[in-house]
N, C-alpha and C positions, 0 to 999 in steps of 0.2 A: 512759491508762495501760493496759498490757497485762501479763498474768500469764504465767508459764511454762506453766501449764496451758492458756492460750489458744493459745499457739504450738504445743503438742503435738497439738492437734486439727486443725491445718491440713495440707493436702497439700503436699508439697515437690516442685516441678516445675522441671526444668532447662530454661531457655529455649533452650539450645543445640540440644537434640534433642527437646524436648517430653515427655520421659519423667518418670514419677513416680520420684523418687529413693529415697524411703523415709520413715521416721518419726523424729521427734526423740526421742532417748532421754536426752539430757543436754545441758548447755551448759558452755562454758568461760568462766569469769569472771575478770577481773583483780582485783588487790588493792583496787581502788576500787569493785568491785561492778558493773563495766561488762561486758556480754556481749562476748566476743571471737569466739566461734565456736559453731555448733550442731554437736552430734554426732548423726549419723544412722545408724540401723540400716537398711541397704539392703534394698530389696524383693528377695526371692529367689523364683524359681520352684520348683515342686515337685521338679524334677530337677537343680537347680543345687547348687553346693557348700554344705555346711552350715558352712563356716568363718565365724567371727565377724569379718568385716572391716567396721569402722566407717568412715564417711565423715565428714570434718570440713569443714564449710562455714564459712569465715571470714565475719565480719559484713560485710566489704567486698564479698563475692561475692553478697550478697542484692540483687536488683534491685528487688523490690517485695514488700511484705507486704499481702495483700488480706484480705478478710473470710473467705475459705475456703482460700486458697492462698498459699504463699510461693514466689515466683519467684526462682530463683538462676541465676547464670551461671557454670558450672564445667565444665571439660573433664574427663570421667571416662574 
């Protein structure tokens, strides 16, 4: 069993380009309590836009959940 707090401590990495995508800030859950998607706050550099653009990672886009990393396959 895994808790949401366990997921939030993991690094989210896109296997398409190897980049760290960001941090989990929320999840989308269906009416049966099943996670449909992760909501990610993207990593932003110091001089990048301060706009609040969230990234949604559908559960089907998750390739692997490891001990420290969540690997996703998503074209951004």
